[in-house]
N, C-alpha and C positions, 0 to 999 in steps of 0.2 A: 428569368427573361425581362430582356430590356423592351419596351414598348416605345413607338415612335409616335408622332402626331403627322398623320398626312392628310394632304385634301384631294380630293377626286375629284374631277371632272369630267362630264361625262360631253359628247356629240350633239345630241339632242338639248336646245336651251331652255326645251321646260322640264328638265329634270334637274334639279337642283343640287352644285354641288354638294360634296359630304365631306366632313372631317371624321378621321376615322384611328385610333390608335392602334398601334400591330405592331408587329417585330420586325416584319420586311413590306416591300412593296409587293408583293406579289399576294401577301396575306390582307393588307389593305385591299387590293384591288377583289379580292374572292368574295370579302368583306362587303365591300360596297354593291357590288352587283348583286349580291342576296337581297341587300336592303332595301336598294331601291326596285329588285325584281326585271334587273336587265340582265343581258349576256356583256359579257368582261368585254366583246368588241364594241359593247357601246363605250366603254371609257375613255375618253380622248388622253386624260394627261394624269399622272400623279406626283404630286408635289413634298418634300418634307417639308412642315412648315416648321421656319425656324422663328424664333423668338427678337423682335425689332430691338436695337441696343438704345439705350435712352440717353 
């Protein structure tokens, strides 16, 4: 199974974004919500992290 890096942002600005390696966006959401102790509804956006070209 290939894991992809995701950055998860939350609606509450006091909850810091978190980077998660997961198989897909839904798995990243679930992991982030569990690690931050919030509901899935507290997540504002999930973005895949892409490396910057040099």
